[in-house]
Each structure stands twice: as C-alpha cells, then as structure tokens.
C-alpha positions as CSV (number, residue, x, y, z in Angstrom):
1,X,-0.1,-0.1,0.2
2,X,2.9,2.4,0.6
3,X,3.8,2.8,-3.1
4,X,0.2,3.3,-4.0
5,X,-0.4,6.1,-1.2
6,X,2.8,7.9,-2.1
7,X,2.1,7.9,-5.5
8,X,-1.7,8.9,-5.4
9,X,-2.3,10.8,-2.1
10,X,-4.3,14.2,-2.8
11,X,-2.0,16.2,-0.4
12,X,1.6,15.4,-1.3
13,X,3.3,16.2,2.1
14,X,6.4,17.6,-0.1
15,X,4.6,20.8,-1.0
16,X,4.3,23.6,1.7
17,X,0.4,24.2,1.8
18,X,0.6,27.6,3.4
19,X,3.0,28.7,0.9
20,X,1.0,27.5,-2.2
21,X,-2.0,29.0,-0.6
22,X,-0.5,32.4,-0.1
23,X,0.8,32.2,-4.0
24,X,-2.7,31.0,-5.3
25,X,-4.8,33.8,-3.3
26,X,-2.3,36.7,-4.7
27,X,-3.0,35.5,-8.1
28,X,-6.4,35.2,-8.1
29,X,-6.8,38.6,-6.0
30,X,-6.3,40.3,-9.3
31,X,-9.0,38.1,-11.0
32,X,-11.8,38.2,-8.8
33,X,-13.5,40.8,-6.1
34,X,-12.7,40.1,-2.5
35,X,-16.1,38.7,-1.9
36,X,-15.9,36.2,-4.7
37,X,-12.5,34.5,-3.2
38,X,-13.1,32.4,-0.2
39,X,-10.1,30.8,1.9
40,X,-10.5,30.9,5.5
41,X,-11.4,27.7,6.7
42,X,-14.9,28.2,8.1
43,X,-15.9,29.7,4.6
44,X,-14.2,26.6,2.7
45,X,-15.7,23.8,5.0
46,X,-19.2,23.8,3.4
47,X,-17.4,22.9,0.0
48,X,-15.5,20.0,1.4
49,X,-17.5,17.1,-0.1
50,X,-20.5,16.4,-2.3
51,X,-23.3,13.9,-1.6
52,X,-20.5,11.5,-1.0
53,X,-20.1,13.0,2.6
54,X,-17.9,9.9,4.0
55,X,-14.6,11.5,2.2
56,X,-13.8,15.2,2.8
57,X,-11.1,17.6,1.9
58,X,-10.6,21.5,1.9
59,X,-9.4,23.4,-0.7
60,X,-6.6,26.1,-0.8
61,X,-9.3,28.5,-2.0
62,X,-12.8,28.7,-3.3
63,X,-13.5,31.1,-6.3
64,X,-16.8,32.2,-7.3
65,X,-16.6,34.0,-10.5
66,X,-19.7,36.1,-11.7
67,X,-18.6,36.3,-15.0
68,X,-16.9,34.4,-18.1
69,X,-13.9,36.7,-17.9
70,X,-13.4,35.9,-14.5
71,X,-13.7,32.1,-15.3
72,X,-11.2,32.3,-17.7
73,X,-9.0,34.3,-15.3
74,X,-9.1,31.9,-12.8
75,X,-8.2,29.2,-14.9
76,X,-5.3,31.1,-16.4
77,X,-3.7,31.9,-13.0
78,X,-4.2,28.2,-11.9
79,X,-2.6,27.0,-15.1
80,X,0.3,29.3,-14.9
81,X,1.0,28.2,-11.2
82,X,0.4,24.7,-12.0
83,X,-2.5,24.4,-9.4
84,X,-5.3,22.1,-9.7
85,X,-9.0,23.0,-10.4
86,X,-12.0,21.3,-9.3
87,X,-15.1,22.7,-10.7
88,X,-18.4,22.5,-8.7
89,X,-21.9,22.8,-9.3
90,X,-24.8,22.3,-6.5
91,X,-22.6,19.5,-4.9
92,X,-25.4,17.1,-5.1
93,X,-23.2,14.3,-6.7
94,X,-22.9,10.9,-5.4
95,X,-19.5,9.8,-6.2
96,X,-17.0,12.4,-4.7
97,X,-16.5,13.8,-8.1
98,X,-16.5,17.5,-6.6
99,X,-14.4,16.9,-3.7
100,X,-11.9,19.5,-3.5
101,X,-8.0,18.8,-3.9
102,X,-6.1,19.9,-0.8
103,X,-3.6,21.9,-2.9
104,X,-6.0,23.2,-5.5
105,X,-8.7,25.6,-6.1
106,X,-12.5,24.7,-6.1
107,X,-14.2,26.6,-9.0
108,X,-17.8,27.0,-8.0
109,X,-20.4,28.1,-10.7
110,X,-23.2,28.9,-8.4
111,X,-23.5,32.6,-9.5
112,X,-23.8,31.5,-13.2
113,X,-27.7,31.0,-12.7
114,X,-29.4,32.9,-15.5
115,X,-31.7,31.3,-18.1
116,X,-30.7,33.4,-21.1
117,X,-33.2,32.5,-23.4
118,X,-36.2,30.0,-24.2
119,X,-37.2,29.5,-28.1
120,X,-40.4,27.8,-28.4
121,X,-40.0,27.7,-32.1
122,X,-36.9,25.6,-31.9
123,X,-37.7,24.0,-29.0
124,X,-34.3,24.8,-27.1
125,X,-33.1,27.0,-24.1
126,X,-29.8,28.4,-23.7
127,X,-29.0,28.6,-19.8
128,X,-25.9,29.1,-17.7
129,X,-24.3,26.4,-16.1
130,X,-25.6,27.0,-12.7
131,X,-29.2,27.1,-13.4
132,X,-31.3,24.3,-11.5
133,X,-32.4,21.4,-13.5
134,X,-36.1,22.2,-12.5
135,X,-35.7,25.6,-13.3
136,X,-35.5,24.8,-17.1
137,X,-38.8,23.0,-17.0
138,X,-40.4,25.9,-15.0
139,X,-39.2,28.6,-17.6
140,X,-40.4,26.4,-20.4
141,X,-43.7,25.6,-19.1
142,X,-45.6,28.5,-20.0
143,X,-44.8,27.4,-23.8
144,X,-45.9,23.7,-23.1
145,X,-42.3,22.5,-23.0
146,X,-39.9,21.0,-20.5
147,X,-36.5,19.6,-20.3
148,X,-37.0,15.8,-20.1
149,X,-33.9,14.4,-17.9
150,X,-35.2,14.5,-14.2
151,X,-32.6,13.1,-11.7
152,X,-34.2,12.8,-8.3
153,X,-32.1,15.8,-7.4
154,X,-33.8,17.8,-10.0
155,X,-34.9,20.6,-7.5
156,X,-31.3,21.6,-6.5
157,X,-28.8,19.8,-8.9
158,X,-27.6,22.3,-11.7
159,X,-27.3,21.7,-15.8
160,X,-23.8,22.2,-15.4
161,X,-23.3,19.0,-13.0
162,X,-25.8,17.2,-15.0
163,X,-23.4,17.7,-18.4
164,X,-20.3,16.5,-16.2
165,X,-22.3,13.5,-15.1
166,X,-24.2,12.7,-18.0
167,X,-27.4,12.4,-15.5
168,X,-30.4,10.6,-16.3
169,X,-33.7,10.2,-14.1
170,X,-36.7,8.2,-14.0
171,X,-37.9,9.1,-17.5
172,X,-34.5,8.6,-19.3
173,X,-35.7,5.1,-20.5
174,X,-38.0,7.0,-23.2
175,X,-36.3,10.3,-23.3
176,X,-33.0,9.8,-22.9
177,X,-29.9,11.0,-20.5
178,X,-28.3,14.4,-20.7
179,X,-26.2,13.4,-24.0
180,X,-29.4,13.0,-25.7
181,X,-30.9,16.4,-24.7
182,X,-28.1,18.6,-25.0
183,X,-27.2,20.4,-28.5
184,X,-24.2,22.7,-27.5
185,X,-22.0,23.6,-24.7
186,X,-19.7,26.3,-24.1
187,X,-16.9,26.9,-21.3
188,X,-13.1,27.0,-21.0
189,X,-10.1,24.8,-21.2
190,X,-7.6,24.6,-18.3
191,X,-5.4,27.4,-20.2
192,X,-8.4,29.7,-19.9
193,X,-8.9,29.4,-23.7
194,X,-12.8,29.6,-24.8
195,X,-14.4,26.4,-26.1
196,X,-17.6,25.6,-28.0
197,X,-18.7,21.9,-28.6
198,X,-21.7,20.9,-30.6
199,X,-23.9,23.4,-32.3
200,X,-27.5,24.7,-32.7
201,X,-28.1,22.5,-35.6
202,X,-28.1,18.6,-35.5
203,X,-24.7,18.0,-37.0
204,X,-21.5,20.2,-36.8
205,X,-18.6,20.7,-38.9
206,X,-15.5,18.9,-38.0
207,X,-15.2,16.3,-35.3
208,X,-18.0,16.2,-32.9
209,X,-16.5,16.1,-29.7
210,X,-19.8,17.1,-27.5
211,X,-20.4,13.4,-26.6
212,X,-17.0,12.9,-25.2
213,X,-17.4,16.1,-23.0
214,X,-20.6,14.9,-21.7
215,X,-20.2,12.8,-18.8
216,X,-16.4,13.5,-18.6
217,X,-16.9,14.8,-14.9
218,X,-15.1,17.9,-15.0
219,X,-11.9,16.6,-16.3
220,X,-11.7,18.2,-19.9
221,X,-12.9,21.7,-19.5
222,X,-15.1,23.9,-17.4
223,X,-19.0,24.6,-18.8
224,X,-20.2,27.9,-18.5
225,X,-23.3,27.8,-20.8
226,X,-25.6,25.0,-22.0
227,X,-28.0,24.7,-25.1
228,X,-30.4,22.2,-24.0
229,X,-33.5,20.5,-26.0
230,X,-36.9,20.9,-24.9
231,X,-39.9,18.5,-25.6
232,X,-43.6,19.3,-25.5
233,X,-45.5,18.1,-22.4
234,X,-47.7,15.1,-23.3
235,X,-51.4,15.6,-23.1
236,X,-51.7,13.0,-20.7
237,X,-49.6,10.8,-18.0
238,X,-50.8,7.7,-16.1
239,X,-48.7,5.3,-13.9
240,X,-49.1,1.8,-13.0
241,X,-48.1,0.6,-9.5
242,X,-47.8,-3.1,-9.5
243,X,-46.9,-5.3,-6.5
244,X,-44.9,-8.5,-6.6
245,X,-44.7,-11.3,-4.3
246,X,-40.9,-11.9,-5.1
247,X,-38.1,-10.3,-6.9
248,X,-37.7,-12.7,-9.5
249,X,-41.3,-12.0,-10.9
250,X,-40.7,-8.1,-10.6
251,X,-37.5,-8.3,-12.5
252,X,-39.2,-10.9,-15.1
253,X,-42.0,-8.4,-15.6
254,X,-39.6,-5.6,-16.4
255,X,-38.0,-7.8,-19.0
256,X,-41.2,-9.0,-20.4
257,X,-42.4,-5.0,-20.9
258,X,-39.6,-4.2,-23.1
259,X,-39.7,-7.4,-24.6
260,X,-43.3,-6.9,-26.0
261,X,-42.1,-3.6,-27.7
262,X,-43.2,-1.2,-25.2
263,X,-41.0,1.6,-24.3
264,X,-42.6,3.4,-21.2
265,X,-42.0,7.0,-20.2
266,X,-40.6,5.5,-16.6
267,X,-40.0,2.2,-15.4
268,X,-38.8,2.2,-11.6
269,X,-38.5,-0.9,-9.1
270,X,-38.1,-0.6,-5.4
271,X,-37.7,-3.6,-2.9
272,X,-39.5,-3.8,0.5
273,X,-36.8,-2.3,2.5
274,X,-37.2,0.9,0.3
275,X,-41.1,1.0,0.2
276,X,-41.1,0.7,3.7
277,X,-38.8,3.8,4.2
278,X,-40.6,5.7,1.6
279,X,-43.9,5.2,2.7
280,X,-43.1,6.4,6.4
281,X,-41.9,9.6,5.0
282,X,-44.3,10.4,2.1
283,X,-47.1,8.0,2.3
284,X,-47.2,7.4,-1.4
285,X,-49.7,4.5,-1.0
286,X,-47.2,1.9,-1.4
287,X,-48.0,-2.0,-0.9
288,X,-45.8,-2.7,2.2
289,X,-46.5,-6.4,1.8
290,X,-44.9,-6.7,-1.8
291,X,-41.2,-8.0,-2.0
292,X,-41.1,-5.6,-4.7
293,X,-43.0,-2.9,-6.5
294,X,-42.9,-1.6,-10.0
295,X,-43.6,2.1,-11.1
296,X,-44.3,1.9,-15.0
297,X,-45.6,5.3,-16.7
298,X,-47.1,6.0,-20.1
299,X,-47.7,9.4,-21.5
300,X,-48.7,10.8,-25.0
301,X,-52.3,11.6,-26.3
302,X,-54.9,10.1,-24.1
303,X,-55.6,7.2,-27.0
304,X,-52.0,6.3,-26.9
305,X,-52.0,6.3,-23.0
306,X,-54.9,4.0,-22.7
307,X,-53.7,1.4,-25.4
308,X,-50.1,1.4,-23.6
309,X,-51.8,1.1,-20.2
310,X,-53.7,-2.0,-20.9
311,X,-50.7,-3.6,-22.6
312,X,-48.7,-3.0,-19.8
313,X,-51.2,-4.2,-17.2
314,X,-51.5,-7.4,-19.1
315,X,-47.8,-8.0,-19.1
316,X,-47.8,-7.2,-15.3
317,X,-50.6,-9.9,-14.7
318,X,-48.9,-12.4,-17.0
319,X,-45.8,-12.0,-14.6
320,X,-47.4,-12.6,-11.6
321,X,-48.3,-9.2,-10.3
322,X,-50.3,-9.5,-6.8
323,X,-52.0,-6.2,-6.9
324,X,-52.2,-3.4,-9.8
325,X,-53.2,0.2,-9.3
326,X,-53.6,2.7,-12.4
327,X,-53.4,6.4,-11.3
328,X,-56.9,8.1,-11.8
329,X,-55.5,11.8,-12.1
330,X,-52.7,13.7,-12.0
331,X,-52.5,14.2,-8.2
332,X,-52.3,10.3,-7.8
333,X,-49.7,10.2,-10.4
334,X,-47.7,12.6,-8.7
335,X,-48.1,10.6,-5.4
336,X,-47.1,7.4,-7.0
337,X,-43.7,9.3,-8.0
338,X,-43.2,11.3,-4.9
339,X,-42.2,8.0,-3.3
340,X,-39.2,7.3,-5.8
341,X,-38.5,10.7,-5.9
342,X,-37.9,10.9,-2.1
343,X,-35.8,7.5,-1.8
344,X,-32.9,9.0,-1.0
345,X,-34.1,11.4,1.7
346,X,-36.4,8.7,3.2
347,X,-32.9,6.5,3.5
348,X,-31.5,9.3,5.6
349,X,-34.5,9.2,8.0
350,X,-33.5,5.3,8.8
351,X,-30.0,5.6,9.0
352,X,-26.9,8.1,10.0
353,X,-25.5,7.6,6.8
354,X,-26.0,5.6,3.4
355,X,-23.7,4.8,0.7
356,X,-25.7,5.2,-2.9
357,X,-24.1,2.7,-5.6
358,X,-24.9,3.2,-9.2
359,X,-24.0,0.3,-11.3
360,X,-25.9,-1.1,-14.4
361,X,-26.8,-4.7,-15.3
362,X,-28.7,-6.4,-18.2
363,X,-32.4,-6.2,-17.2
364,X,-32.8,-10.2,-17.2
365,X,-30.3,-10.2,-14.2
366,X,-32.5,-7.9,-11.9
367,X,-33.6,-10.7,-9.7
368,X,-29.8,-12.2,-9.9
369,X,-28.5,-9.0,-8.6
370,X,-31.2,-8.5,-6.0
371,X,-30.3,-11.8,-4.4
372,X,-26.8,-11.6,-4.4
373,X,-27.1,-8.1,-2.6
374,X,-29.3,-9.8,0.0
375,X,-26.3,-12.4,0.5
376,X,-24.0,-9.4,0.8
377,X,-26.0,-8.0,3.4
378,X,-25.4,-11.0,5.6
379,X,-21.6,-11.1,4.5
380,X,-21.0,-7.6,5.6
381,X,-23.7,-7.2,8.5
382,X,-25.2,-4.1,6.9
383,X,-28.6,-3.4,5.6
384,X,-29.5,-2.4,1.9
385,X,-32.4,-0.7,0.7
386,X,-32.8,-1.0,-3.3
387,X,-34.2,1.3,-6.1
388,X,-33.5,0.8,-9.7
389,X,-34.0,2.5,-12.8
390,X,-35.2,-0.9,-14.1
391,X,-36.1,-0.2,-17.5
392,X,-32.3,0.4,-18.4
393,X,-30.8,-1.8,-15.6
394,X,-29.3,0.9,-13.6
395,X,-29.3,-0.1,-9.9
396,X,-29.2,2.3,-7.0
397,X,-28.5,0.1,-3.9
398,X,-28.3,2.4,-0.7
399,X,-26.0,0.7,1.8
400,X,-27.1,2.0,5.2
401,X,-24.2,2.5,8.0
402,X,-22.9,4.8,10.5
403,X,-19.8,6.8,9.2
404,X,-18.8,7.5,12.7
405,X,-18.0,3.7,13.3
406,X,-14.9,3.2,11.2
407,X,-15.6,-0.5,11.0
408,X,-19.0,0.2,9.4
409,X,-17.6,2.6,7.0
410,X,-15.2,0.0,5.9
411,X,-17.6,-2.7,5.5
412,X,-19.7,-0.3,3.6
413,X,-16.9,0.3,1.2
414,X,-16.1,-3.5,0.6
415,X,-20.2,-4.0,0.2
416,X,-20.1,-1.4,-2.5
417,X,-17.0,-2.6,-4.1
418,X,-18.8,-6.3,-4.0
419,X,-22.0,-5.0,-6.0
420,X,-19.9,-3.3,-8.5
421,X,-17.6,-6.3,-9.3
422,X,-20.8,-8.3,-9.4
423,X,-22.4,-6.1,-11.7
424,X,-19.3,-6.2,-14.0
425,X,-19.4,-10.1,-13.6
426,X,-23.4,-10.3,-14.8
427,X,-22.3,-8.3,-17.9
428,X,-22.9,-4.8,-16.7
429,X,-20.8,-1.7,-15.8
430,X,-19.7,0.2,-12.5
431,X,-21.8,3.1,-13.1
432,X,-24.8,4.3,-15.0
433,X,-25.3,8.0,-14.1
434,X,-23.6,9.0,-11.1
435,X,-20.2,9.0,-12.3
436,X,-16.8,7.4,-11.0
437,X,-15.4,10.4,-9.1
438,X,-13.5,8.7,-6.2
439,X,-15.9,6.3,-5.4
440,X,-15.3,3.9,-8.2
441,X,-11.4,4.4,-9.0
442,X,-10.7,0.8,-8.1
443,X,-13.8,-0.7,-9.8
444,X,-12.4,1.0,-13.0
445,X,-9.4,-1.4,-12.8
446,X,-12.0,-4.2,-13.1
447,X,-14.4,-2.7,-15.7
448,X,-11.4,-1.7,-18.1
449,X,-8.1,-3.2,-19.4
450,X,-4.8,-1.4,-19.2
451,X,-5.0,-0.6,-22.9
452,X,-8.5,0.8,-22.6
453,X,-7.4,3.1,-19.4
454,X,-4.3,4.2,-21.4
455,X,-6.7,5.6,-24.1
456,X,-8.6,7.3,-21.7
457,X,-5.7,8.9,-20.1
458,X,-4.6,9.9,-23.8
459,X,-7.7,11.6,-24.2
460,X,-7.4,13.5,-20.9
461,X,-4.0,14.8,-21.7
462,X,-5.4,16.0,-25.3
463,X,-7.5,18.6,-23.1
464,X,-5.3,18.8,-20.1
465,X,-1.9,17.8,-20.7
466,X,-0.9,19.0,-17.0
467,X,-3.6,17.0,-15.5
468,X,-4.7,19.9,-13.5
469,X,-8.5,19.4,-14.0
470,X,-10.2,17.4,-11.4
471,X,-7.1,15.1,-10.7
472,X,-7.1,11.9,-9.1
473,X,-10.5,11.2,-10.1
474,X,-12.1,9.0,-12.7
475,X,-9.4,7.3,-14.2
476,X,-6.9,5.4,-12.0
477,X,-3.4,5.0,-12.7
478,X,-1.8,1.9,-14.0
479,X,0.1,1.7,-10.5
480,X,-3.0,1.9,-8.5
481,X,-4.6,-0.8,-10.7
482,X,-1.6,-3.1,-10.3
483,X,-1.7,-2.7,-6.5
484,X,-5.6,-3.4,-6.3
485,X,-5.1,-6.5,-8.3
486,X,-2.1,-7.7,-5.9
487,X,-4.1,-7.1,-2.9
488,X,-7.5,-8.0,-3.1
489,X,-8.6,-11.8,-3.6
490,X,-11.6,-11.2,-6.0
491,X,-12.7,-8.6,-3.5
492,X,-12.0,-7.2,-0.3
493,X,-9.4,-4.4,-0.6
494,X,-10.7,-1.4,1.1
495,X,-11.6,0.8,-2.0
496,X,-10.5,4.3,-0.8
497,X,-6.9,3.8,0.9
498,X,-5.5,7.3,0.3
499,X,-8.7,9.3,0.4
500,X,-9.1,11.8,3.6
501,X,-12.0,10.6,5.7
502,X,-14.8,12.3,7.7
C-alpha cells in the first residue's frame, strides 16, 4: 500500500500548503473581487464534499466568479501556477466527483444561474451552467415544453453538473440521458481558452466532441453555458403501481415489458426495505406487503396512453403481479412518483449515513443482482435498500451504515465494491449515471483493461496535458490498478486507501 499511497495521495507532503495558498490567493486576488474569493477554513468547509459525505477535503481557496472573463482568469492563473482546479455545481453528486483537491482551487459556478433564452419555435433553451435542472422546465412550462432528464435531485442539481455526470432520471428510458438532450456547450479549457462543442443544428463541422465532453466529470474543461433541447409536455400521463410477491417475478416483468416492444416513459423498481422507508416518509400508498413494486408510466395522447396502459397491465398480470393500481388523475400519479423521488431522503431518516451505488446490469439479471445483494447484507452485516431505474438496468442500492464507526464505513466500502464487481461479472458496468469520481476508482480497474485506461488517459491529456482539472478522479493509474489486483482476492480491498475520511 505504501507505493500506491505515495503516488496517489491528494495531499503530497512535499508541498508547503501555506506557501502555496498564499501564492494562489495573490494570483486570484487580481482576477476576482474580494467577496468572490474564499479561503478561511470556516468559509471553505461547506465545499469539502459533495453528496458522498464520507470523504472530505478542504481546498486552498474557493473561487466564485460572476462572469466568463473571471472564469477564464481563474483558469489562466491556476494553469500558470500548476494548481489543480475542481469545478463544482450544486454539490449534489454522489461519487465524490466534486471533492476538492487539498492543494487546489474549487471553482464554483453557483453564480452562473441565469436562463438566457427560451425559444419555443426551435424547442431549445440557452442556460448558464449554474441553473437548476427543474428551473429549466419551469421557464419552459408557459410554452407547453419541458426539459426531459429529471434526476431525483432536480430541484437542486445544476445543468452544469448534469453535463459533467451525464445525468438521467426516472424518465430517461424513453427520453434519454443528458447527452441526448443537449445540443451545445460553451466553456473554457484549463488554459482559460474559450471552447464551444456541438452546435445549434443537429450536426457540426469537423469532429463532434460533444458526447466525449458530456459525462467527463470536469476532467476536460469547465462549462459555463449549455443549449438544451425541450420537448412538448404530453397531453396525458398515467402510472401503474404493480406489486410482486418476489423479486424474480418483478425482474421478469421488467424484461417482459421491454420484450413486448413497449418503451414506457418510466419504469422503476423498489424492494420492500425501500418501500417501507419511503411510505413512512411521504405516504405514497405503496404496498408494504410486496417484496418489490414497479412504477410503470405511459405518456402521450389519451388514446396512446389508454392502449399502452392496457398492454402493460396485461404483461404485469402475466408476470405474476399480486396487485395493480393505475393512477386516476394527475395528483395520484404525482403521489406514486413522490415516493420514488424521495427514496434518498427517506433512507436518510432510517440511517445515519448511506452509500448509494450506481452500477448497471442487463435487465434479465435484475433478480440475480437483488439476490446477490441480499447475500452481501449477511456477509457484511449491513442493511441495503434498493431502488432501480429498472427499464435500463441502472441500480441504486443504498447501503445503510454509520460513518462515525470506522468498521461500519470499512464494511460499507467493501459492500459497495462487491456490488460493482458483481455487476461487471453479470455483464454490466460500474456506473450508470452518478459517475466514477473517487468512489469507483478501483472498480474501474475491474471494468477496463490497461489498454483501455491508457486511451482514456490519452484523451484526458489531449484536453489537459498537465492533468490539472479534477486530478485523482475517474481514471485510475496503472500503478493503482496493479496494486489493487495484487491485494484483493476477487474482492476485499478497502476501496479508498488514500482519501481523507470524515
């Protein structure tokens, strides 16, 4: 472990932190007004982590630019000094992607919160990166339009963060992820040079690097402006809530719905521990006797919805549903979804901490992974509540633990690594929409070969040769993966040996 720690610690002991901080503050002081530069510990502590609260660090400084010229100035100053930069949105991420670098600057885009235009004719909106996801739909609503990707944190998360993580949501099965709903991004390279990727049209001249940039977790550039697609609000939406006596039947129902050629607007699955936590929190009317429930939505014209709901009900019954309820009005539909949207805060009410995993598996293996997770609960002596974007096989197991107990934290980490590696073994991936950040660094060693990781690092170097943007995240070094391979027998290594803990 010593070689790995020496190579990959985020706070190299050879660098004098106080001297570096003084140098950075002097450089940024000429770029930003005093109120836009935070450096006292009590001011920087709120930025020490994102939604993955078990791992924390304080930066040398937090920059809060208000103009694009100031963003460029911050990046140019940091590049000249060789200082790492971590861009931050609302801090709702769940993989540690916005955790600061101890010898770097956190660049907050919180003040970039303006909706610049909504064009109903072209069905697009141009927004700054700090605009909340839900605010886009609110601004487009008078035109009968909305922004389709709807992560559960949409009331707080920002579009810039959505671009960084390629976020999805409960309706991504039909309407796609962020990458399918963004036309263009503007921002800056680490050198402070302006960059535009994508176009207002459906095609661009030259190489189309937009899809490479979306989901790159702040490693390639800093986004300041995004052009998003808007879609018409459906005339009607109705939701089925179906109960199942066992998780196998629920998993088979998911596969059968897709196999029947139906693409629901949303198809979500929750197991009994999750429905119990949610029902106690929001009283959504969930069946507490069910081993699993499915929420399956149809939207469109009234005629389309009526036909699709009938087909999906037929599939659910054939798959062994023990209870089926269809929303009768918009209030009941929203009530059904309120439980799913509040799964994370509901879990926070029953446990001091939780670690939300984010792997994907083939739909036909949903029951298999749930059974495997149940066995892991016994293995690691921790509870786990499960909620899935079942339609696309994206899992969100929430491992419940107490971070104040180092042993529980250790077991939670092992539990999470086990879920990720089991997902890969079942033909899936280590992340669906939450990103890699620091959370899944070792699991990337399992998912990708050395040759594939070399190509990833080469792409990173093409945008950021010095490796200053969000360093120590997403792509593990070959040394780290070699050490991980030596030290764990199939699974078992503490996933984050060198990260600052709470």
